C-alpha positions in Angstrom: -23.0 40.1 89.0 -25.0 43.1 91.1 -26.8 44.1 87.6 -26.5 40.6 85.3 -27.9 38.5 88.4 -31.2 40.5 88.3 -31.3 40.9 84.0 -31.2 37.1 83.8 -33.8 36.6 86.5 -36.3 38.6 84.3 -35.6 36.9 80.6 -36.4 33.5 82.8 -39.8 35.0 84.1 -40.4 36.4 80.4 -39.9 33.0 78.7 -41.8 31.4 81.4 -44.8 33.7 80.8 -44.6 32.6 77.0 -45.1 29.3 78.1 -47.6 29.7 80.3 -49.5 31.5 77.7 -49.4 28.7 75.5 -51.3 25.5 75.6 -49.4 22.2 76.0 -50.6 20.8 72.6 -49.2 23.9 70.9 -45.9 24.0 73.0 -45.3 20.8 71.9 -46.2 21.4 68.1 -43.9 24.7 68.2 -41.1 23.1 69.8 -38.1 22.5 67.3 -40.4 23.9 64.8 -38.8 26.0 62.0 -40.9 28.5 60.0 -38.0 29.2 57.7 -38.1 25.6 56.0 -41.2 24.1 53.9 -42.8 21.5 54.3 -42.3 18.4 53.0 -38.6 20.4 52.4 -36.6 16.7 51.0 -39.7 14.8 50.1 -41.1 17.0 47.0 -43.1 20.0 46.4 -46.0 20.9 49.2 -49.7 21.3 47.8 -51.5 24.5 48.2 -55.2 24.7 47.7 -56.9 27.8 47.1 -60.5 29.0 47.6 -62.2 32.5 47.3 -65.0 34.2 48.8 -66.0 37.5 46.7 -67.6 40.1 49.3 -67.7 42.8 46.7 -66.1 45.0 43.6 -66.4 47.9 45.1 -65.6 50.2 41.4 -64.6 49.3 37.7 -62.8 52.2 35.9 -62.6 52.3 32.4 -60.1 55.3 32.6 -57.8 53.3 34.8 -58.6 50.3 33.5 -58.6 48.3 36.5 -61.0 47.0 39.4 -61.3 47.0 43.2 -62.5 44.1 45.0 -62.6 42.5 49.0 -61.8 38.9 48.9 -61.7 36.4 51.3 -58.7 34.1 50.2 -58.3 30.8 51.9 -55.5 28.4 51.4 -54.8 24.9 52.6 -51.7 22.8 53.2 -50.8 19.9 55.3 -47.1 20.3 57.3 -46.3 16.8 58.8 -44.7 19.0 61.6 -47.9 20.5 62.7 -49.6 16.7 63.7 -51.2 16.4 67.0 -52.9 13.9 68.9 -56.6 14.2 68.8 -60.3 14.8 66.9 -60.6 18.4 67.1 -59.1 21.3 65.0 -57.1 23.8 66.7 -58.4 27.8 66.1 -55.3 30.3 66.6 -54.8 33.6 67.1 -54.0 35.3 63.8 -51.0 36.7 65.8 -49.3 33.4 65.8 -49.2 33.2 62.5 -45.7 34.7 62.5 -44.7 31.4 64.1 -45.8 29.0 61.0 -44.6 28.5 57.8 -46.9 30.0 55.5 -46.7 30.3 51.4 -45.6 33.3 50.1 -49.0 34.0 47.5 -49.3 37.3 45.8 -51.7 39.1 43.6 -50.6 39.5 40.0 -51.1 43.1 38.5 -52.1 44.5 41.7 -51.9 47.9 41.8 -52.3 48.2 45.4 -53.6 46.3 48.3 -53.9 45.9 52.1 -54.7 43.5 54.5 -57.6 44.7 57.2 -56.9 45.2 60.5 -59.9 46.3 62.3 -60.2 45.6 65.3 -57.3 43.0 64.6 -55.6 41.8 62.0 -58.1 39.8 59.6 -56.5 36.6 59.7 -57.2 33.1 60.6 -54.9 30.0 61.4 -56.8 26.4 61.9 -54.7 23.3 62.4 -56.0 19.9 62.1 -55.2 16.5 63.5 -53.3 15.5 60.6 -50.8 18.5 59.9 -53.6 20.5 57.8 -53.2 24.4 58.0 -56.2 26.3 56.7 -55.0 30.2 56.5 -57.7 32.8 55.5 -57.0 36.4 54.8 -59.3 39.5 54.3 -57.8 41.0 51.7 -58.9 44.7 49.5 -57.4 45.0 46.5 -57.2 47.1 43.0 -56.4 45.0 40.1 -55.5 46.0 36.4 -57.9 44.6 33.4 -57.3 45.4 30.1 -60.4 46.3 28.5 -61.9 46.5 24.7 -64.0 49.2 24.5 -64.4 49.6 20.8 -68.3 48.4 21.4 -68.7 50.6 24.4 -71.2 51.0 26.2 -72.6 47.4 24.5 -69.1 45.9 25.5 -68.5 42.8 27.4 -65.2 42.4 29.7 -63.3 39.8 31.1 -61.1 40.4 33.7 -58.7 37.9 35.9 -57.3 37.5 39.2 -54.3 35.5 39.1 -52.7 34.0 42.5 -48.9 33.1 41.9 -45.8 32.2 44.1 -43.1 34.5 44.9 -40.3 32.5 45.4 -40.9 29.0 45.2 -41.0 27.5 41.8 -42.8 24.2 40.8 -40.2 21.9 42.5 -41.0 23.4 45.9 -44.8 24.6 46.0 -47.6 23.3 43.6 -51.2 25.7 43.5 -54.7 23.7 42.8 -58.5 24.9 43.1 -59.9 23.2 45.9 -63.2 22.7 44.5 -62.2 23.3 40.6 -65.3 26.1 39.2 -66.5 26.5 42.6 -63.9 27.2 44.4 -64.5 30.9 43.8 -68.3 32.1 45.2 -70.0 35.2 45.7 -70.7 36.7 42.2 -73.9 35.2 42.0 -75.2 37.4 44.8 -72.9 40.9 43.8 -75.3 43.5 42.4 -72.9 45.8 40.4 -74.1 49.3 39.0 -73.2 49.7 35.6 -72.2 45.6 35.3 -73.7 41.9 35.6 -71.9 39.2 35.9 -72.5 36.3 33.3 -69.9 33.8 33.4 -67.0 32.7 35.8 -64.4 30.5 35.5 -61.5 28.8 36.8 -57.9 27.5 35.4 -54.3 26.4 36.5 -51.3 27.4 34.7 -47.6 28.1 35.2 -46.0 31.0 35.0 -42.9 31.2 33.6 -39.9 34.0 34.5 -36.3 34.4 33.9 -35.9 32.7 37.4 -37.9 29.6 36.7 -41.2 28.8 36.4 -44.2 29.6 39.3 -47.2 28.1 39.7 -50.1 30.0 38.9 -54.2 30.2 39.4 -56.4 32.5 37.5 -59.9 33.5 37.7 -61.6 34.5 34.8 -65.1 36.6 35.1 -66.9 38.1 32.5 -69.0 41.4 32.8 -71.6 42.8 31.2 -72.2 46.4 30.6 -75.9 47.7 31.4 -77.0 49.7 28.4 -80.4 51.1 30.0 -78.1 53.9 31.6 -76.6 55.3 28.5 -79.5 54.9 26.6 -81.4 57.6 29.2 -78.6 59.8 29.2 -76.8 60.1 26.1 -78.7 57.9 23.3 -82.2 59.4 24.0 -80.6 62.8 24.1 -79.1 62.8 20.9 -82.0 61.5 19.0 -84.0 64.3 20.4 -81.6 66.3 19.2 -81.5 65.2 15.6 -85.2 65.4 15.7 -85.3 68.9 17.0 -82.8 69.7 13.8 -85.3 68.6 11.6 -88.1 70.6 12.8 -86.7 73.9 10.5 -87.8 72.0 7.5 -91.1 73.1 8.4 -90.3 76.4 9.1 -90.4 79.2 6.1 -87.2 79.7 4.2 -88.0 83.6 4.4 -87.4 83.0 8.5 -83.4 83.0 8.3 -83.5 83.8 12.2 -85.4 81.1 13.1 -83.6 78.5 10.9 -80.1 79.6 11.6 -81.1 79.9 15.4 -82.1 76.2 15.5 -79.6 74.8 13.4 -76.8 76.6 15.6 -78.3 75.8 18.9 -78.8 72.2 18.1 -75.3 71.8 17.2 -73.6 73.5 19.8 -75.5 71.1 22.0 -74.6 68.2 20.6 -71.2 69.3 20.6 -71.5 69.3 24.6 -73.1 66.5 24.6 -70.2 64.8 22.8 -67.9 66.2 25.7 -69.8 64.8 28.3 -69.7 61.3 27.3 -66.2 61.0 27.0 -65.3 62.2 30.6 -65.7 58.9 31.8 -63.4 57.4 29.1 -59.7 57.7 28.7 -58.4 60.6 27.6 -56.1 59.3 25.1 -56.8 55.8 24.1 -56.4 54.2 20.3 -60.1 53.0 20.1 -63.1 54.0 18.3 -66.0 53.6 20.8 -69.4 52.9 20.0 -71.0 55.9 21.4 -68.6 58.2 19.2 -69.8 56.6 16.2 -73.6 57.1 17.2 -72.7 60.7 18.5 -70.8 61.6 15.4 -73.5 60.3 13.1 -76.1 62.4 14.8 -74.0 65.5 14.9 -73.5 64.7 11.1 -77.0 64.9 10.4 -77.9 67.7 13.2 -74.8 69.6 10.9 -76.5 68.7 7.8 -79.8 70.0 8.5 -78.2 73.5 8.9 -76.1 73.0 5.5 -79.5 72.2 3.9 -81.1 75.6 4.6 -77.8 77.5 3.5 -78.0 75.4 0.2 -81.8 76.1 -0.1 -81.4 79.7 0.4 -78.7 80.0 -2.1 -80.8 78.3 -4.8 -83.6 80.6 -3.9 -81.6 83.6 -4.3 -80.5 82.5 -7.7 -83.9 81.4 -9.0 -85.1 85.2 -8.2 -82.1 86.8 -10.0 -82.8 84.9 -13.1 -86.1 85.5 -13.5 -84.8 89.2 -14.8 -86.1 90.8 -17.6 -83.9 90.0 -20.8 -81.5 92.2 -22.2 -82.6 94.8 -24.6 -81.3 94.5 -28.4 -80.5 97.4 -30.6 -82.3 96.7 -33.4 -85.1 99.6 -34.8 -86.6 97.3 -36.8 -87.5 95.2 -33.3 -88.9 98.1 -31.6 -92.3 97.6 -32.9 -92.8 94.4 -31.4 -92.4 95.8 -27.6 -94.8 97.4 -25.4 -95.0 100.9 -24.7 -92.3 100.7 -21.9 -90.0 98.7 -23.5 -90.3 101.2 -26.9 -89.5 103.9 -24.9 -86.5 102.4 -23.4 -85.3 101.2 -27.1 -85.8 105.1 -28.0 -83.6 106.4 -25.3 -81.1 103.4 -26.1 -81.1 104.8 -29.4 -80.4 108.5 -28.7 -77.8 107.3 -26.6 -76.2 105.4 -29.4 -76.3 108.6 -31.9 -74.9 110.9 -29.2 -71.7 109.1 -29.1 -71.7 108.3 -32.3 -71.3 112.0 -33.2 -69.0 112.2 -30.5 -66.4 109.9 -32.3 -67.0 112.0 -35.8 -66.2 115.2 -34.2 -63.2 113.6 -32.6 -60.7 111.6 -34.9 -57.7 111.3 -33.3 -59.6 108.9 -30.9 -61.6 107.4 -33.2 -59.0 104.8 -33.8 -59.2 103.8 -30.2 -62.8 103.7 -30.1 -63.9 101.7 -33.4 -65.4 98.8 -31.4 -68.8 98.6 -30.6 -69.4 99.9 -26.9 -71.0 97.1 -25.7 -68.2 94.9 -27.2 -65.7 96.3 -25.0 -68.2 96.0 -22.1 -68.5 92.7 -22.4 -64.8 91.9 -22.9 -63.6 93.5 -19.9 -66.8 91.7 -17.9 -65.3 88.4 -19.3 -61.7 89.8 -18.2 -62.7 90.6 -14.6 -64.6 87.5 -13.7 -63.5 85.5 -11.1 -63.6 81.6 -10.3 -66.6 82.2 -7.5 -68.6 83.7 -10.6 -68.0 80.8 -12.7 -68.8 78.2 -10.1 -72.0 80.3 -9.3 -72.9 80.3 -13.0 -72.5 76.9 -13.3 -74.0 75.7 -10.3 -77.3 78.0 -11.5 -77.1 76.2 -14.9 -77.4 73.0 -13.4 -81.1 74.1 -11.7 -80.0 73.6 -8.2 -79.3 70.0 -9.0 -82.0 69.1 -10.9 -84.7 70.6 -8.7 -86.8 72.9 -10.6 -88.6 74.7 -7.1 -85.7 75.5 -4.6 -88.4 75.4 -2.0 -88.8 71.6 -2.7 -85.6 71.3 -1.0 -87.5 71.2 2.3 -89.8 68.8 1.2 -87.1 66.4 -0.1 -85.3 66.7 3.3 -88.2 66.0 5.5 -88.8 62.7 4.0 -84.5 61.8 3.0 -83.0 62.9 6.6 -85.6 60.8 9.0 -85.5 57.6 6.0 -81.8 57.6 6.1 -81.5 58.1 9.8 -83.6 55.3 10.5 -81.6 53.0 8.3 -78.5 54.1 9.8 -79.7 53.3 12.9 -81.1 49.6 12.1 -77.5 48.7 11.2 -75.7 50.5 13.9 -77.8 48.6 16.3 -77.7 44.9 14.8 -73.7 45.3 14.2 -73.2 46.4 17.9 -75.4 44.1 19.6 -75.0 41.2 17.5 -71.3 41.4 15.8 
């Protein structure tokens, strides 16, 4: 008894203290209230109205394919057990929410969310005389958004914010937007770094799972990417690199270091630009993006300009080798038709021929093996040792450098064909990705 009487008196004083804290109206409302039972427990489902205010959309990540937003979620429903006399609403402390029934709403596809609690938990509870309850929360959530990046950076993305009931099915709870498409506000005043909100609308549906059918509200919003940043960051530098590679067409073909330096430098710079453009995108995906197509086109033109010089230089060297003096003949009757220098060459050749014949006559043992003309044997050795590469070179030279009579004209053709083809491809590229 000595220990029991003080302990019992402390419990009574604590209960009286709590009762003194709550106003008489709240005490009357809370008396006999069971927060574990939903409103209209035996009289059909309870209707819960939703509305949203988008405070901010902090980040939209293409790498993680999600967005982070801070929202004000407001829910309204009617609980007949909370009716009271009067004509004014009661605004209660957010901590009293623990004493009332609230819907078990959750955000579908949410990766992580948290309720702001500075300086106290950002929750609002307001009760009206007819039993209507307004429950508001301030939440920051990261929600998954499936993105189609085939037209990046000229793409449009449609993301959603889906609200569902976790435990109550459609027989217990019904969700609806309080003001239709006007139930979501705040997007018109948002200023995003890379996007512009083009359109938004709401819809009502049901989520079907193995455990039943659940109420579902969906908010859709369409984001259009601002391309100006990418034009200045990627498209303009890549175009300038392509134009820089064309400078080599105006440099003499004999300036090998200058033309090779321009070609290699532009190729390496373009490779670095392509690698930098992929850093802000998913490392592994199945999308062939519009920016990848454009950078590939620019890289092809830059590499083509480097190959153009290789082809032109190759044709020039073989054209010079084809202009050598024709082979001499061993016909004494044709000696008088040549100039003095050619006459001397023919004379020396005939002398060598006679010496070789005398050696063969003085050596009858090896005469049978040497009955062939020395020129014929040399020809057969050369033809036997000819490699496929020499055959290809001869075919390439015999084609007269693809019908280019003067290899120096290749640069003239390149000065016209490269810019013209690049402009035509750009027209098709921009028309396709902007309007289709």
